[in-house]
C-alpha positions as CSV (number, residue, x, y, z in Angstrom):
1,M,95.3,6.0,130.7
2,A,94.6,5.9,126.8
3,A,92.6,8.8,125.7
4,T,90.2,8.5,122.8
5,N,91.6,11.1,119.8
6,K,88.8,12.6,117.9
7,P,89.6,13.6,113.9
8,S,88.9,17.4,113.4
9,R,86.1,18.1,111.4
10,T,86.9,18.8,107.7
11,T,84.4,19.6,104.6
12,I,86.1,16.6,102.8
13,R,87.8,13.2,103.7
14,L,91.4,12.5,102.8
15,S,93.8,10.2,103.9
16,A,96.9,11.5,106.0
17,G,99.5,12.0,103.2
18,S,96.8,13.8,100.7
19,R,95.9,16.1,103.8
20,R,99.3,16.9,104.4
21,L,99.6,17.9,100.6
22,F,96.0,19.4,101.1
23,V,97.3,21.8,103.9
24,A,100.4,22.6,101.9
25,I,98.8,23.9,98.8
26,D,95.9,25.8,101.2
27,Y,99.3,27.6,102.3
28,V,101.2,27.9,98.8
29,C,98.2,29.7,97.4
30,L,97.8,31.9,100.0
31,A,101.7,32.8,99.9
32,G,101.0,32.9,95.8
33,L,98.4,35.1,96.1
34,T,100.2,37.5,98.0
35,V,103.3,37.7,96.1
36,H,101.4,38.7,92.6
37,A,99.4,40.9,94.1
38,C,102.2,42.7,95.0
39,F,103.7,42.2,91.7
40,I,101.1,44.3,90.2
41,P,101.6,47.5,91.5
42,L,105.2,47.2,90.8
43,F,105.3,46.0,86.8
44,W,103.1,49.1,86.6
45,L,105.6,50.7,88.1
46,L,108.3,49.7,85.9
47,G,106.3,50.4,83.0
48,V,105.8,46.9,82.1
49,P,101.8,47.0,81.4
50,L,101.8,43.5,80.0
51,M,103.1,41.8,83.2
52,A,101.0,43.9,85.5
53,G,98.0,42.3,83.4
54,V,99.6,38.8,83.6
55,N,99.8,39.2,87.3
56,V,96.1,40.2,87.5
57,A,95.4,36.8,85.9
58,A,98.0,35.0,87.8
59,V,95.8,35.9,91.3
60,A,92.8,34.9,89.8
61,I,94.4,31.7,88.9
62,W,95.7,31.4,92.3
63,F,92.6,32.2,94.2
64,T,90.9,29.5,91.7
65,A,93.6,26.9,92.8
66,K,92.7,27.2,96.3
67,L,89.0,26.9,95.9
68,V,89.6,23.9,93.7
69,N,91.9,22.3,96.7
70,R,89.1,23.4,99.0
71,R,86.2,21.1,97.2
72,G,89.0,17.8,97.2
73,K,90.3,18.2,93.6
74,L,94.0,18.3,94.9
75,D,95.5,17.3,91.7
76,L,93.9,19.8,89.6
77,A,95.2,22.3,91.9
78,V,98.9,21.1,92.1
79,V,98.8,21.5,88.2
80,M,97.5,24.8,88.3
81,I,99.9,25.7,90.7
82,K,103.2,24.3,88.6
83,L,101.5,26.1,85.2
84,A,101.1,29.5,87.0
85,V,104.8,29.4,88.7
86,A,106.3,28.2,85.2
87,A,104.5,30.2,82.6
88,H,104.9,33.7,85.2
89,A,108.4,33.0,85.2
90,T,108.9,32.3,81.7
91,L,107.2,35.6,80.5
92,A,109.1,37.6,83.4
93,V,112.6,36.4,82.4
94,T,111.4,37.0,78.8
95,K,110.5,40.7,79.6
96,L,112.7,41.6,82.4
97,G,116.0,39.6,81.2
98,W,117.8,36.6,83.1
99,D,119.4,38.9,85.7
100,S,115.8,40.1,87.2
101,G,116.1,36.7,88.9
102,F,112.4,35.6,88.2
103,H,113.6,32.3,87.2
104,Y,114.3,31.3,90.7
105,Y,110.9,30.8,91.1
106,L,111.2,27.2,89.2
107,W,113.6,26.1,91.9
108,P,110.6,25.7,94.3
109,L,108.9,23.2,92.2
110,I,111.5,20.7,92.4
111,P,110.8,20.1,96.2
112,F,107.1,20.7,95.7
113,A,107.2,17.6,92.8
114,G,109.0,15.5,95.5
115,L,106.9,16.4,98.1
116,N,103.8,15.1,96.6
117,E,102.9,11.7,97.2
118,R,100.2,11.3,94.9
119,I,102.5,11.2,91.5
120,S,105.1,8.2,91.1
121,P,108.9,8.6,91.2
122,R,108.8,8.6,87.3
123,V,106.9,11.6,86.9
124,V,108.5,13.6,89.5
125,F,111.9,12.5,87.3
126,I,110.3,13.8,84.2
127,E,108.9,17.2,85.5
128,V,112.5,17.7,87.1
129,A,114.0,17.0,83.6
130,A,111.6,19.3,82.0
131,L,111.9,22.1,84.7
132,F,115.9,21.7,83.8
133,V,115.3,21.8,79.8
134,L,113.2,25.3,80.5
135,Y,115.6,26.3,82.6
136,S,118.5,25.8,80.3
137,V,116.7,27.6,77.4
138,L,115.8,30.3,79.5
139,F,119.1,31.3,80.4
140,W,120.1,30.9,76.5
141,F,117.9,33.1,75.1
142,T,117.3,35.6,77.7
143,R,121.1,36.5,79.7
144,E,121.5,39.2,76.8
145,I,118.3,41.1,77.5
146,E,119.2,44.1,79.3
147,F,116.1,46.0,81.2
148,S,116.1,49.3,82.0
149,S,113.3,51.4,83.8
150,A,112.9,54.8,84.7
151,F,113.7,53.6,88.4
152,P,117.0,52.4,88.3
153,Q,117.2,51.5,91.9
154,V,113.9,49.5,92.0
155,T,115.4,47.4,89.0
156,R,118.5,46.6,90.6
157,S,116.7,45.7,93.5
158,I,114.2,43.0,91.7
159,P,116.9,39.8,91.9
160,F,117.5,40.2,95.4
161,M,113.6,40.7,96.2
162,N,112.9,37.6,94.2
163,V,116.0,35.2,95.9
164,G,114.2,36.7,99.2
165,V,111.1,35.4,98.0
166,V,112.3,31.8,97.0
167,F,114.5,31.5,99.9
168,T,111.4,32.3,101.9
169,A,109.4,29.7,100.2
170,M,111.7,26.8,100.3
171,G,112.3,27.8,104.1
172,M,109.0,27.5,104.7
173,A,108.6,24.3,102.7
174,A,110.8,22.7,104.8
175,V,109.6,23.9,107.9
176,Y,106.2,22.2,107.0
177,Y,107.7,19.4,105.8
178,R,109.6,18.5,109.2
179,L,106.2,19.4,111.1
180,A,104.3,17.0,108.9
181,T,106.9,14.6,109.5
182,T,106.7,14.8,112.9
183,A,102.9,14.6,113.3
184,A,102.8,11.8,110.7
185,E,105.3,10.1,113.1
186,Q,103.3,10.5,116.2
187,R,99.8,9.3,114.6
188,L,101.8,6.1,113.7
189,K,103.3,6.1,117.2
190,V,99.9,6.3,118.8
191,Q,98.3,3.7,116.3
192,A,100.6,1.3,117.2
193,S,99.9,1.8,120.7
194,T,95.9,2.0,120.6
195,D,93.4,-0.4,119.4
196,E,91.4,0.7,116.8
197,L,87.9,0.6,117.8
198,T,87.6,1.7,121.5
199,G,90.7,4.1,121.4
200,L,92.1,2.0,124.7
201,T,95.5,1.1,125.0
202,N,96.3,-2.1,123.3
203,R,97.8,-5.2,124.2
204,R,101.4,-4.6,123.4
205,R,101.7,-1.5,124.7
206,M,100.0,-2.6,128.2
207,L,102.7,-5.3,128.7
208,E,105.3,-2.3,128.6
209,Y,103.4,-0.3,131.1
210,I,103.4,-3.4,133.1
211,N,106.9,-4.2,132.5
212,E,107.8,-0.6,133.6
213,E,105.2,-1.2,136.9
214,L,107.1,-4.3,138.2
215,K,110.5,-2.6,138.0
216,R,109.4,-0.2,139.9
217,I,107.7,-2.3,142.4
218,R,111.1,-4.6,142.5
219,R,112.9,-1.2,143.4
220,S,110.4,0.0,145.7
221,G,108.4,-3.0,147.0
222,R,105.1,-1.3,146.6
223,S,102.0,-2.8,145.6
224,A,100.2,-3.0,142.1
225,T,97.4,-5.2,140.9
226,L,95.9,-6.4,137.5
227,I,92.4,-6.7,137.1
228,M,90.9,-8.6,133.9
229,G,87.6,-7.5,133.2
230,D,85.1,-9.6,130.2
231,V,81.6,-8.3,129.2
232,D,78.7,-11.4,130.4
233,H,77.2,-13.6,127.4
234,F,78.7,-11.0,124.9
235,K,78.7,-13.9,122.0
236,Q,74.6,-13.6,122.8
237,V,74.4,-9.3,121.9
238,N,76.3,-10.4,118.5
239,D,74.3,-13.3,117.4
240,K,70.9,-11.3,118.2
241,Y,71.8,-8.0,117.4
242,G,74.7,-8.4,114.7
243,H,78.0,-7.0,115.0
244,Q,77.9,-3.8,115.0
245,A,75.7,-3.6,118.1
246,G,78.5,-5.7,119.5
247,D,80.9,-2.8,118.4
248,A,78.7,-0.2,119.9
249,V,78.7,-2.1,123.1
250,L,82.8,-2.5,123.5
251,I,83.0,1.6,122.3
252,E,80.6,2.8,125.1
253,V,81.5,-0.1,127.9
254,A,85.3,1.2,126.9
255,E,84.7,4.7,127.4
256,Q,82.5,4.1,130.7
257,L,85.3,1.9,132.1
258,R,88.1,4.5,131.5
259,A,85.9,7.3,133.1
260,S,85.8,5.0,135.9
261,L,89.3,5.0,136.9
262,R,91.8,7.4,138.5
263,S,94.0,9.2,136.2
264,Q,97.0,6.8,137.3
265,D,95.5,3.6,136.3
266,F,95.8,2.1,132.7
267,I,93.3,0.2,130.9
268,A,93.7,-1.9,128.1
269,R,91.5,-3.9,125.4
270,W,93.1,-7.2,126.1
271,G,91.1,-9.3,123.3
272,G,87.7,-9.7,121.7
273,E,85.1,-8.5,124.9
274,E,88.3,-8.7,127.2
275,F,89.6,-5.8,129.1
276,L,92.8,-5.9,131.3
277,F,93.3,-3.2,134.2
278,L,96.9,-2.1,135.9
279,L,96.1,-0.5,139.0
280,P,99.7,1.2,140.4
281,E,100.4,1.5,144.3
282,T,97.0,-0.6,145.1
283,D,96.8,-3.9,146.7
284,V,94.3,-6.2,146.1
285,N,91.9,-4.8,148.7
286,G,91.8,-1.3,147.0
287,A,91.7,-3.0,143.8
288,Q,88.5,-5.1,145.0
289,I,86.7,-1.4,145.8
290,A,87.7,0.1,142.4
291,A,86.4,-3.2,140.6
292,E,83.3,-3.1,142.2
293,K,82.7,0.7,141.3
294,L,83.5,-0.4,137.5
295,R,81.1,-3.5,137.8
296,E,78.2,-0.8,139.5
297,A,79.2,1.6,136.5
298,I,78.4,-1.0,133.9
299,R,75.5,-2.2,135.3
300,G,74.0,0.9,135.5
301,R,74.9,2.1,131.8
302,E,72.2,1.8,129.5
303,I,73.5,0.9,125.6
304,D,71.8,2.7,122.7
305,C,72.3,0.4,119.1
306,D,69.9,1.9,116.5
307,G,67.3,2.4,118.9
308,R,67.7,-0.6,121.0
309,K,68.4,-0.2,124.6
310,L,71.1,-2.5,125.7
311,R,71.8,-3.1,129.4
312,V,75.4,-5.9,130.0
313,T,77.1,-6.6,133.0
314,M,80.8,-7.5,133.4
315,T,82.9,-9.9,135.8
316,F,86.1,-9.0,137.3
317,G,89.0,-11.3,138.1
318,I,91.9,-9.5,140.6
319,A,95.3,-10.6,140.8
320,P,98.3,-8.7,142.3
321,L,101.2,-7.9,140.3
322,D,104.0,-10.4,141.7
323,S,107.3,-9.7,141.0
324,G,108.1,-13.0,141.9
325,S,106.2,-14.9,139.5
326,G,106.5,-12.4,136.6
327,I,104.5,-10.8,134.1
328,D,103.0,-14.1,132.4
329,E,101.8,-15.9,135.8
330,S,100.3,-12.4,137.4
331,I,98.1,-12.4,134.2
332,S,97.1,-15.8,134.7
333,H,96.3,-15.4,137.9
334,A,94.1,-12.5,137.1
335,D,92.6,-14.3,134.2
336,D,92.0,-17.5,136.4
337,A,90.0,-15.2,139.3
338,L,87.9,-13.8,136.2
339,Y,87.0,-17.7,134.6
340,Q,86.1,-18.4,138.6
341,G,83.6,-15.5,138.6
342,K,82.3,-16.5,135.3
343,K,81.9,-20.0,136.6
344,T,79.7,-18.8,139.9
345,G,77.2,-16.7,138.3
346,R,79.0,-13.3,136.4
347,D,78.2,-9.9,137.5
348,R,80.9,-10.1,140.5
349,V,84.0,-9.8,141.4
350,T,86.7,-12.4,142.6
351,L,90.0,-12.3,144.0
352,W,92.6,-14.7,143.4
353,Q,94.4,-16.9,146.0
354,A,97.4,-19.0,145.6
355,A,95.2,-22.1,147.1
356,D,91.9,-21.1,145.7
357,V,90.0,-18.3,143.9
358,T,87.4,-16.5,146.5
359,P,84.3,-14.6,145.2
360,A,84.3,-10.9,146.7
361,G,81.5,-8.9,147.3
362,A,79.1,-11.8,145.3
């Protein structure tokens, strides 16, 4: 049975792509803050107070980028991050030389640019080209610089430390991208099988469920039943109170119908104010009991529509899922029973029979 997926509460509204970027920036800023905070004592120990000061400023920039991102200004946060990384890498390589490995920090900017769906491929190409130019210029002018400090072992370990940080960052980006892609695919799958208004299974997915159940019936010989339900006088609700009230009625009705079914039963919004139910391993007598329960649940429900208290009823038609007749004809039988229930007064349950249609429990 389909369940309604409620989105998590956030302070800003973002599209799916922007939401992924928002989360990525948030984690990147946290990593940047940590790394630059560690660089402050390192550069001070190496006797490069200028770079220690630069990293104090970098911590402030990363913190600001995190706040800017939290306020929904994603593009500004991205620009701040890119400039901070490029500036720090340039200054560090200029002071400590090419062999220090600070140029490695330019590498993660390439996938970071490519994963940003908010910029065009042309802008990504320009950014990558600019990074290549910067990388080449740094190599040309800093490869002869030899840095020495009072702690040679620390100095020799710096390039390995930088490689480790960059590899970790790129590995995290790869894992994040995989998780984000998987989550996006799952959301698309749910959207493709769910009715947008009510959160119920949609028509296409319901047909797949019925087809699977029909195969089980043919293998095991067990029963299954279809119920077609329709909200009575729904057009009058729309005409009198407006389509917004009509939507509210459908949402409330769907919620009550879902809550009144067994966990193994299926419900779909079939179209408009019509709902189709599939009851596995249930004969028509059991389906009649279930349909009466649904009818009474809707009949007793009071729906709040902008301060107005509305009550609606539903009519239900029941037909067996017949392995000989097939899906379309079985659904047509349930629909015929529903139509007969509408003709004979509404707010009732009607059973389909081959010769005629007989009211039940009316």
